DSSP file (Angstrom, degrees, kcal/mol; ACC not computed):
  #  RESIDUE AA STRUCTURE BP1 BP2  ACC     N-H-->O    O-->H-N    N-H-->O    O-->H-N    TCO  KAPPA ALPHA  PHI   PSI    X-CA   Y-CA   Z-CA
    1    1 A X              0   0    0      0, 0.0     2,-0.5     0, 0.0     0, 0.0   0.000 360.0 360.0 360.0 135.1    0.0    0.0    0.0
    2    2 A X        -     0   0    0      2,-0.0     2,-0.3     0, 0.0     0, 0.0  -0.893 360.0-146.3-106.0 129.7    1.3    3.4   -0.9
    3    3 A X        -     0   0    0     -2,-0.5     2,-0.3     2,-0.0     0, 0.0  -0.688  12.7-159.5 -91.6 147.4    0.5    6.4    1.3
    4    4 A X        -     0   0    0     -2,-0.3     2,-0.5     2,-0.0    -2,-0.0  -0.935   9.5-138.6-125.9 152.8    0.1    9.9   -0.3
    5    5 A X        -     0   0    0     -2,-0.3     2,-0.4     2,-0.0    -2,-0.0  -0.924  21.4-178.2-110.8 132.5    0.3   13.3    1.3
    6    6 A X        -     0   0    0     -2,-0.5     2,-0.6    50,-0.0    -2,-0.0  -0.996  24.8-133.0-131.8 136.3   -2.2   16.0    0.4
    7    7 A X        +     0   0    0     -2,-0.4    52,-0.1     1,-0.2    50,-0.0  -0.777  27.3 173.2 -86.0 124.5   -2.4   19.6    1.6
    8    8 A X        +     0   0    0     -2,-0.6    52,-0.5    51,-0.1     2,-0.2   0.764  54.9  48.2-103.0 -32.1   -6.0   20.4    2.6
    9    9 A X  S    S-     0   0    0     50,-0.2     2,-0.1     1,-0.1    40,-0.0  -0.658  82.2-103.5-112.6 165.0   -5.8   23.8    4.1
   10   10 A X        -     0   0    0     -2,-0.2     3,-0.4     1,-0.1     2,-0.1  -0.408  43.6-105.1 -75.6 160.6   -4.3   27.1    3.2
   11   11 A X  S    S+     0   0    0      1,-0.2    -1,-0.1    -2,-0.1     3,-0.1  -0.410  88.3  59.1 -80.0 161.7   -1.1   28.3    4.9
   12   12 A X  S    S+     0   0    0      1,-0.2     2,-0.3    -2,-0.1    -1,-0.2   0.516  87.3  70.8 103.6   5.7   -1.0   31.0    7.6
   13   13 A X        -     0   0    0     -3,-0.4     2,-0.3     2,-0.0    -1,-0.2  -0.987  70.0-118.6-147.8 160.3   -3.1   29.7   10.4
   14   14 A X        -     0   0    0     -2,-0.3    22,-2.6    22,-0.3     2,-0.3  -0.707  34.8-179.4 -95.6 150.2   -3.2   27.1   13.1
   15   15 A X  E     -A   35   0A   0     -2,-0.3     2,-0.4    20,-0.3    20,-0.2  -0.967  24.9-141.2-147.4 160.3   -5.9   24.5   13.2
   16   16 A X  E     -A   34   0A   0     18,-2.1    18,-2.4    -2,-0.3     2,-0.1  -0.991  29.6-122.7-125.5 121.7   -7.1   21.5   15.2
   17   17 A X  E     -A   33   0A   0     -2,-0.4    16,-0.3    16,-0.2     3,-0.1  -0.425  26.7-176.1 -64.0 131.0   -8.5   18.5   13.3
   18   18 A X  E     -     0   0A   0     14,-2.6     2,-0.3     1,-0.4    15,-0.2   0.824  57.9 -20.5 -96.5 -39.7  -12.0   17.8   14.5
   19   19 A X  E     -A   32   0A   0     13,-1.8    13,-2.6    54,-0.1    -1,-0.4  -0.983  43.5-159.6-167.1 153.0  -12.9   14.6   12.6
   20   20 A X  E     -A   31   0A   0     -2,-0.3     2,-0.4    11,-0.2    11,-0.2  -0.980  16.3-176.1-140.5 133.4  -12.1   12.4    9.6
   21   21 A X  E     -A   30   0A   0      9,-2.2     9,-2.2    -2,-0.4     2,-0.2  -0.992  13.6-143.1-133.8 137.3  -14.6   10.0    8.2
   22   22 A X  E     -A   29   0A   0     -2,-0.4     7,-0.2     7,-0.2     2,-0.2  -0.597  14.0-138.5 -95.4 159.6  -14.2    7.5    5.4
   23   23 A X        -     0   0    0      5,-1.9     5,-0.2     2,-0.5     4,-0.2  -0.555  33.1 -93.8-109.6 176.2  -16.8    6.5    2.8
   24   24 A X  S    S+     0   0    0     -2,-0.2     2,-0.4     2,-0.1    -1,-0.0   0.859 106.0  77.1 -59.4 -37.3  -17.7    3.2    1.3
   25   25 A X  S >  S-     0   0    0      1,-0.1     3,-1.9     2,-0.0    -2,-0.5  -0.617  97.7-105.1 -80.3 132.3  -15.4    3.7   -1.7
   26   26 A X  T 3  S+     0   0    0     -2,-0.4    27,-0.2     1,-0.3    -1,-0.1  -0.286 102.0  18.1 -57.1 129.8  -11.8    3.1   -0.9
   27   27 A X  T 3  S+     0   0    0      1,-0.3     2,-0.4    -4,-0.2    -1,-0.3   0.345  91.9 119.6  92.9  -6.2   -9.8    6.3   -0.6
   28   28 A X    <   +     0   0    0     -3,-1.9    -5,-1.9    -5,-0.2     2,-0.3  -0.766  33.4 153.8 -94.1 137.9  -12.7    8.7   -0.1
   29   29 A X  E     -AB  22  51A   0     22,-2.1    22,-3.2    -2,-0.4     2,-0.4  -0.976  36.0-139.4-153.9 163.8  -12.8   10.8    3.1
   30   30 A X  E     -AB  21  50A   0     -9,-2.2    -9,-2.2    -2,-0.3     2,-0.4  -0.997  19.5-166.8-129.2 125.6  -14.1   14.0    4.6
   31   31 A X  E     -AB  20  49A   0     18,-2.6    18,-2.3    -2,-0.4     2,-0.4  -0.938   4.5-174.2-115.2 134.3  -11.8   15.9    7.0
   32   32 A X  E     +AB  19  48A   0    -13,-2.6   -14,-2.6    -2,-0.4   -13,-1.8  -0.967   7.3 171.0-127.4 146.3  -13.1   18.8    9.2
   33   33 A X  E     -AB  17  47A   0     14,-2.3    14,-2.6    -2,-0.4     2,-0.5  -0.969  31.4-118.5-148.8 162.8  -11.1   21.1   11.4
   34   34 A X  E     -AB  16  46A   0    -18,-2.4   -18,-2.1    -2,-0.3     2,-0.5  -0.920  25.2-135.4-105.3 124.4  -11.4   24.2   13.5
   35   35 A X  E     -AB  15  45A   0     10,-3.2     9,-2.9    -2,-0.5    10,-1.0  -0.673  30.3-122.9 -75.3 125.8   -9.3   27.2   12.6
   36   36 A X        -     0   0    0    -22,-2.6   -22,-0.3    -2,-0.5     6,-0.1  -0.445  21.9-124.4 -75.9 143.2   -7.8   28.5   15.8
   37   37 A X    >   -     0   0    0     -2,-0.1     3,-2.2     1,-0.1   -23,-0.1  -0.150  38.6 -83.8 -78.4-179.5   -8.5   32.1   16.7
   38   38 A X  T 3  S+     0   0    0      1,-0.3    -1,-0.1     2,-0.1    -2,-0.1   0.768 129.4  47.4 -60.0 -29.2   -5.8   34.6   17.5
   39   39 A X  T 3  S-     0   0    0      0, 0.0    -1,-0.3     0, 0.0    -2,-0.0   0.355 114.8-112.8 -97.2   7.5   -5.4   33.6   21.1
   40   40 A X    <   +     0   0    0     -3,-2.2    -2,-0.1   -26,-0.1    -4,-0.1   0.793  64.1 148.2  72.8  29.7   -5.2   29.9   20.3
   41   41 A X        -     0   0    0      1,-0.1     3,-0.1     2,-0.0    -4,-0.1   0.136  68.7 -63.4 -78.7-157.1   -8.5   28.8   21.9
   42   42 A X  S    S-     0   0    0      1,-0.2    29,-0.3    -6,-0.1     2,-0.2   0.713  94.3 -73.1 -68.7 -22.1  -10.7   26.0   20.6
   43   43 A X        -     0   0    0     27,-0.1    -7,-0.3     1,-0.1    -1,-0.2  -0.651  25.4-148.2 144.4 159.0  -11.5   27.6   17.3
   44   44 A X  S    S+     0   0    0     -9,-2.9    25,-0.8     1,-0.4    23,-0.4   0.440  82.4  32.0-134.0  -7.0  -13.4   30.3   15.6
   45   45 A X  E     -B   35   0A   0    -10,-1.0   -10,-3.2    21,-0.2     2,-0.5  -0.986  66.0-139.0-151.3 142.2  -14.2   28.9   12.1
   46   46 A X  E     +B   34   0A   0     19,-0.3    17,-2.7    -2,-0.3    18,-1.5  -0.882  24.4 179.0-104.7 133.0  -15.0   25.4   10.8
   47   47 A X  E     -BC  33  62A   0    -14,-2.6   -14,-2.3    -2,-0.5     2,-0.3  -0.864   5.8-165.5-127.5 161.7  -13.5   24.2    7.5
   48   48 A X  E     -BC  32  61A   0     13,-2.0    13,-2.1    -2,-0.3     2,-0.3  -0.969   8.2-166.0-144.9 158.6  -13.7   21.0    5.6
   49   49 A X  E     -B   31   0A   0    -18,-2.3   -18,-2.6    -2,-0.3     2,-0.3  -0.972  14.8-142.5-146.5 135.2  -12.0   19.2    2.7
   50   50 A X  E     -B   30   0A   0     66,-0.5     2,-0.5     9,-0.4     8,-0.3  -0.741  13.7-153.0 -94.1 144.7  -13.1   16.2    0.8
   51   51 A X  E     -B   29   0A   0    -22,-3.2   -22,-2.1    -2,-0.3     2,-0.4  -0.976   8.5-169.6-120.4 130.2  -10.6   13.6   -0.4
   52   52 A X        -     0   0    0     -2,-0.5   -24,-0.2     3,-0.4     3,-0.1  -0.931  23.9-135.4-117.2 144.8  -11.1   11.4   -3.4
   53   53 A X  S    S+     0   0    0     -2,-0.4    -1,-0.1   -27,-0.2   -26,-0.1   0.834 103.1  27.8 -66.6 -32.8   -8.9    8.4   -4.3
   54   54 A X  S    S+     0   0    0      2,-0.1     2,-0.3    -3,-0.0    -1,-0.2   0.444 112.3  66.6-113.0  -0.8   -8.7    9.3   -8.0
   55   55 A X  S    S-     0   0    0     -3,-0.1    -3,-0.4    62,-0.1     2,-0.2  -0.798  86.2 -93.8-122.5 162.4   -9.1   13.1   -8.1
   56   56 A X        -     0   0    0     -2,-0.3     2,-0.4     1,-0.1    -2,-0.1  -0.515  46.4-110.3 -70.2 138.8   -7.2   16.1   -7.0
   57   57 A X        -     0   0    0     -2,-0.2    -6,-0.1     1,-0.1     3,-0.1  -0.587  21.5-145.4 -71.6 125.0   -8.3   17.4   -3.6
   58   58 A X        -     0   0    0     -2,-0.4     2,-0.1    -8,-0.3    -1,-0.1   0.597  39.2-122.9 -72.5  -9.1  -10.1   20.7   -4.2
   59   59 A X        -     0   0    0     -9,-0.3    -9,-0.4   -52,-0.1    -1,-0.2  -0.468  49.5 -19.5  97.5-172.0   -8.8   22.3   -0.9
   60   60 A X        -     0   0    0    -52,-0.5     2,-0.4    -2,-0.1   -11,-0.2  -0.296  48.0-162.4 -77.1 154.6  -10.6   23.7    2.0
   61   61 A X  E     -C   48   0A   0    -13,-2.1   -13,-2.0    -2,-0.0     2,-0.4  -0.998  24.2-121.3-133.3 130.7  -14.1   25.0    2.2
   62   62 A X  E     +C   47   0A   0     -2,-0.4   -15,-0.2   -15,-0.2     3,-0.1  -0.590  27.4 179.4 -71.0 123.9  -15.5   27.3    4.9
   63   63 A X        +     0   0    0    -17,-2.7     2,-0.3    -2,-0.4   -16,-0.2   0.703  68.1  23.2 -96.0 -26.4  -18.4   25.6    6.6
   64   64 A X  S    S-     0   0    0    -18,-1.5     2,-0.1     5,-0.1    -1,-0.1  -0.842  85.8-100.5-130.9 168.0  -19.1   28.4    9.1
   65   65 A X        -     0   0    0     -2,-0.3     2,-1.7     2,-0.1   -19,-0.3  -0.373  51.9 -92.8 -77.4 172.5  -18.5   32.0    9.4
   66   66 A X  S    S+     0   0    0    -21,-0.1   -21,-0.2     1,-0.1     2,-0.2  -0.470  89.5 110.1 -89.5  66.6  -15.5   33.1   11.6
   67   67 A X  S    S-     0   0    0     -2,-1.7    -2,-0.1   -23,-0.4   -22,-0.1  -0.617  98.3 -55.6-145.0  80.9  -17.5   33.6   14.8
   68   68 A X  S    S+     0   0    0      1,-0.2    22,-1.7    -2,-0.2     2,-0.4   0.801  76.8 158.5  58.3  38.5  -16.8   31.0   17.5
   69   69 A X  E     +D   89   0B   0    -25,-0.8     2,-0.3    -4,-0.3    20,-0.2  -0.799  17.2 154.6 -90.1 132.9  -17.6   27.9   15.5
   70   70 A X  E     +D   88   0B   0     18,-2.8    18,-2.7    -2,-0.4   -27,-0.1  -0.871  31.3  42.3-148.2 174.1  -16.0   24.8   17.1
   71   71 A X  E     -     0   0B   0    -29,-0.3    -1,-0.2    -2,-0.3     2,-0.1   0.872  66.0-164.6  52.3  57.9  -15.9   21.1   17.6
   72   72 A X  E     -     0   0B   0     15,-0.2     2,-0.3    -3,-0.1    15,-0.2  -0.384  10.0-170.0 -75.2 150.4  -16.8   19.9   14.1
   73   73 A X  E     -D   86   0B   0     13,-2.4    13,-2.5    -2,-0.1     2,-0.3  -0.987   8.5-149.5-135.9 145.8  -17.9   16.3   13.3
   74   74 A X  E     +D   85   0B   0     -2,-0.3     2,-0.3    11,-0.2    11,-0.2  -0.826  16.1 172.1-119.0 153.8  -18.2   14.8    9.8
   75   75 A X  E     -D   84   0B   0      9,-2.0     9,-2.8    -2,-0.3     2,-0.4  -0.990  22.8-142.3-155.8 152.2  -20.5   12.1    8.3
   76   76 A X  E     -D   83   0B   0     -2,-0.3     2,-0.4     7,-0.2     7,-0.2  -0.950  31.3-117.8-110.0 137.4  -21.4   10.5    5.0
   77   77 A X     >  -     0   0    0      5,-2.6     4,-2.0    -2,-0.4     5,-0.0  -0.647  23.2-142.2 -68.7 125.2  -25.1    9.5    4.3
   78   78 A X  T  4 S+     0   0    0     -2,-0.4    -1,-0.1     1,-0.2   -54,-0.0   0.725  94.6  38.7 -67.0 -20.4  -24.8    5.7    3.9
   79   79 A X  T  4 S+     0   0    0      3,-0.1    -1,-0.2     1,-0.0    -2,-0.0   0.898 131.0  21.0 -93.5 -51.4  -27.4    5.6    1.1
   80   80 A X  T  4 S-     0   0    0      2,-0.1    -2,-0.2     0, 0.0     3,-0.1   0.683  91.1-128.9 -94.8 -19.5  -26.7    8.7   -1.0
   81   81 A X     <  +     0   0    0     -4,-2.0    -3,-0.1     1,-0.2   -58,-0.0   0.524  49.1 161.3  81.1   4.7  -23.1    9.4    0.0
   82   82 A X        -     0   0    0     -6,-0.1    -5,-2.6     1,-0.1     2,-0.4  -0.298  36.8-127.1 -60.0 143.7  -24.0   13.1    0.8
   83   83 A X  E     -D   76   0B   0     29,-0.3    29,-0.6    32,-0.2     2,-0.3  -0.792  29.3-176.9 -98.2 134.7  -21.4   14.8    3.0
   84   84 A X  E     -DE  75 111B   0     -9,-2.8    -9,-2.0    -2,-0.4     2,-0.4  -0.964  12.6-163.7-132.9 149.2  -22.5   16.5    6.2
   85   85 A X  E     -DE  74 110B   0     25,-2.3    25,-2.6    -2,-0.3     2,-0.4  -0.999   3.7-166.7-131.4 133.8  -20.7   18.6    8.9
   86   86 A X  E     +DE  73 109B   0    -13,-2.5   -13,-2.4    -2,-0.4     2,-0.3  -0.938  16.1 168.8-116.4 142.5  -22.1   19.4   12.4
   87   87 A X  E     - E   0 108B   0     21,-2.7    21,-2.9    -2,-0.4     2,-0.3  -0.971  31.4-119.5-147.2 159.8  -20.5   22.0   14.6
   88   88 A X  E     -DE  70 107B   0    -18,-2.7   -18,-2.8    -2,-0.3     2,-0.3  -0.739  28.4-172.3 -96.2 153.9  -21.1   24.0   17.8
   89   89 A X  E     -DE  69 106B   0     17,-2.3    17,-2.6    -2,-0.3     2,-0.5  -0.945  22.1-136.4-151.0 127.4  -21.3   27.7   17.7
   90   90 A X  E     + E   0 105B   0    -22,-1.7    15,-0.2    -2,-0.3     4,-0.1  -0.704  24.1 177.6 -79.5 127.0  -21.5   30.3   20.5
   91   91 A X        +     0   0    0     13,-2.2     2,-0.3    -2,-0.5    -1,-0.1   0.508  55.2  62.1-113.5  -7.0  -24.1   32.8   19.5
   92   92 A X  S    S-     0   0    0     12,-0.9    11,-0.1     1,-0.1    10,-0.0  -0.728  97.3 -77.9-113.3 166.8  -24.3   35.1   22.5
   93   93 A X        +     0   0    0     -2,-0.3     2,-0.3     9,-0.1    -1,-0.1  -0.300  54.4 170.3 -60.5 145.0  -21.6   37.3   24.0
   94   94 A X        +     0   0    0      9,-0.1     2,-0.3    -4,-0.1     5,-0.1  -0.938  19.8  87.9-146.6 171.4  -19.0   35.6   26.2
   95   95 A X  S >  S-     0   0    0     -2,-0.3     3,-2.0     3,-0.3     2,-0.0  -0.788  79.7  -9.9 129.9-174.4  -15.8   36.5   27.8
   96   96 A X  T 3  S+     0   0    0     -2,-0.3     3,-0.1     1,-0.3    -2,-0.0  -0.304 129.6  15.7 -58.3 132.5  -14.6   37.9   31.1
   97   97 A X  T 3  S+     0   0    0      1,-0.2     2,-0.6    -2,-0.0    -1,-0.3   0.302  93.2 116.8  88.9  -9.7  -17.5   39.3   33.1
   98   98 A X    <   -     0   0    0     -3,-2.0    -3,-0.3     2,-0.0    -1,-0.2  -0.830  69.5-121.8 -93.3 119.5  -20.3   37.6   31.2
   99   99 A X    >   -     0   0    0     -2,-0.6     3,-2.1     1,-0.1     4,-0.4  -0.304  14.0-127.0 -60.3 140.4  -22.2   35.1   33.5
  100  100 A X  G >  S+     0   0    0      1,-0.3     3,-1.0     2,-0.2    -1,-0.1   0.774 107.8  67.2 -60.0 -26.0  -22.1   31.5   32.2
  101  101 A X  G 3  S+     0   0    0      1,-0.2    -1,-0.3     3,-0.0    -2,-0.1   0.682  98.7  52.4 -68.9 -16.2  -25.9   31.5   32.5
  102  102 A X  G <  S+     0   0    0     -3,-2.1     2,-0.3     2,-0.0    -1,-0.2   0.542  87.4  99.9 -94.5  -8.6  -26.1   34.1   29.7
  103  103 A X    <   -     0   0    0     -3,-1.0     2,-0.4    -4,-0.4    -9,-0.1  -0.628  53.8-168.1 -81.6 133.5  -23.9   32.1   27.2
  104  104 A X        -     0   0    0     -2,-0.3   -13,-2.2   -11,-0.1   -12,-0.9  -0.985   6.1-173.8-123.7 132.1  -25.8   30.1   24.5
  105  105 A X  E     -E   90   0B   0     -2,-0.4     2,-0.3   -15,-0.2   -15,-0.2  -0.985   7.6-171.2-123.2 135.4  -24.2   27.5   22.3
  106  106 A X  E     -E   89   0B   0    -17,-2.6   -17,-2.3    -2,-0.4     2,-0.4  -0.817  21.9-123.0-121.0 161.4  -26.1   25.9   19.4
  107  107 A X  E     -E   88   0B   0     -2,-0.3     2,-0.3   -19,-0.2   -19,-0.2  -0.896  29.3-173.0-101.7 135.4  -25.4   23.0   17.1
  108  108 A X  E     -E   87   0B   0    -21,-2.9   -21,-2.7    -2,-0.4     2,-0.3  -0.946   4.6-159.2-127.9 150.3  -25.5   23.7   13.4
  109  109 A X  E     -E   86   0B   0     -2,-0.3     2,-0.4   -23,-0.2   -23,-0.2  -0.941   4.3-164.4-130.8 151.4  -25.3   21.4   10.4
  110  110 A X  E     +E   85   0B   0    -25,-2.6   -25,-2.3    -2,-0.3     2,-0.5  -0.988  11.5 173.4-136.9 126.1  -24.3   21.7    6.7
  111  111 A X  E     +E   84   0B   0     -2,-0.4     2,-0.3   -27,-0.2   -27,-0.2  -0.935  28.8 158.7-126.9 107.1  -25.0   19.3    3.9
  112  112 A X    >   -     0   0    0    -29,-0.6     3,-0.9    -2,-0.5   -29,-0.3  -0.922  53.5-130.5-135.6 153.8  -23.9   20.9    0.7
  113  113 A X  T 3  S+     0   0    0     -2,-0.3    -1,-0.1     1,-0.2     0, 0.0   0.665 102.6  74.0 -73.5 -15.1  -22.9   20.1   -2.8
  114  114 A X  T 3  S+     0   0    0      1,-0.2     2,-2.0     2,-0.0    -1,-0.2   0.739  76.5  79.4 -71.3 -21.3  -19.9   22.4   -2.3
  115  115 A X  S <  S+     0   0    0     -3,-0.9     2,-0.3   -32,-0.2   -32,-0.2  -0.588  76.4 148.4 -83.3  79.5  -18.3   19.8   -0.1
  116  116 A X              0   0    0     -2,-2.0   -66,-0.5   -66,-0.1   -58,-0.3  -0.782 360.0 360.0-119.7 157.4  -17.2   17.7   -3.1
  117  117 A X              0   0    0     -2,-0.3   -65,-0.1   -66,-0.1   -62,-0.1   0.310 360.0 360.0-127.5 360.0  -14.4   15.5   -4.1
C-alpha cells in the first residue's frame, strides 16, 4: 500500500483536526477542522476538505463564518453518500465578566454540494 500526502488547508493559520470519516469507496474521506483564533482557543471557524482516491483534492471550504464555531464532526449518508458537517457555535456574548448562564451554544449542520471530491 502506498501512502500519499495531500495539503488540505491554506497556509498561515493554526488548526485542530475535529474529525475524519471514510466513505464506502476506498480512498474517499471527509476531513473537518477548527481554525484556531488569534489567542489559540478552541477555534473560531470550521473548515472541511473532501478527499477522493482518484481526483485532485479541491482544498478547504469554509463551513461556518468566523465567529466562535468549534468542535466539528463529519459524516457520510450511507445511502446517498452526501457529506455533512455538524459544529457547535456560541451565538451570544461571552468572555470575562459575562455570566455563564447568559452564554448560549447551538449545534449547526451543513450538507452541501460544495463539499465535493
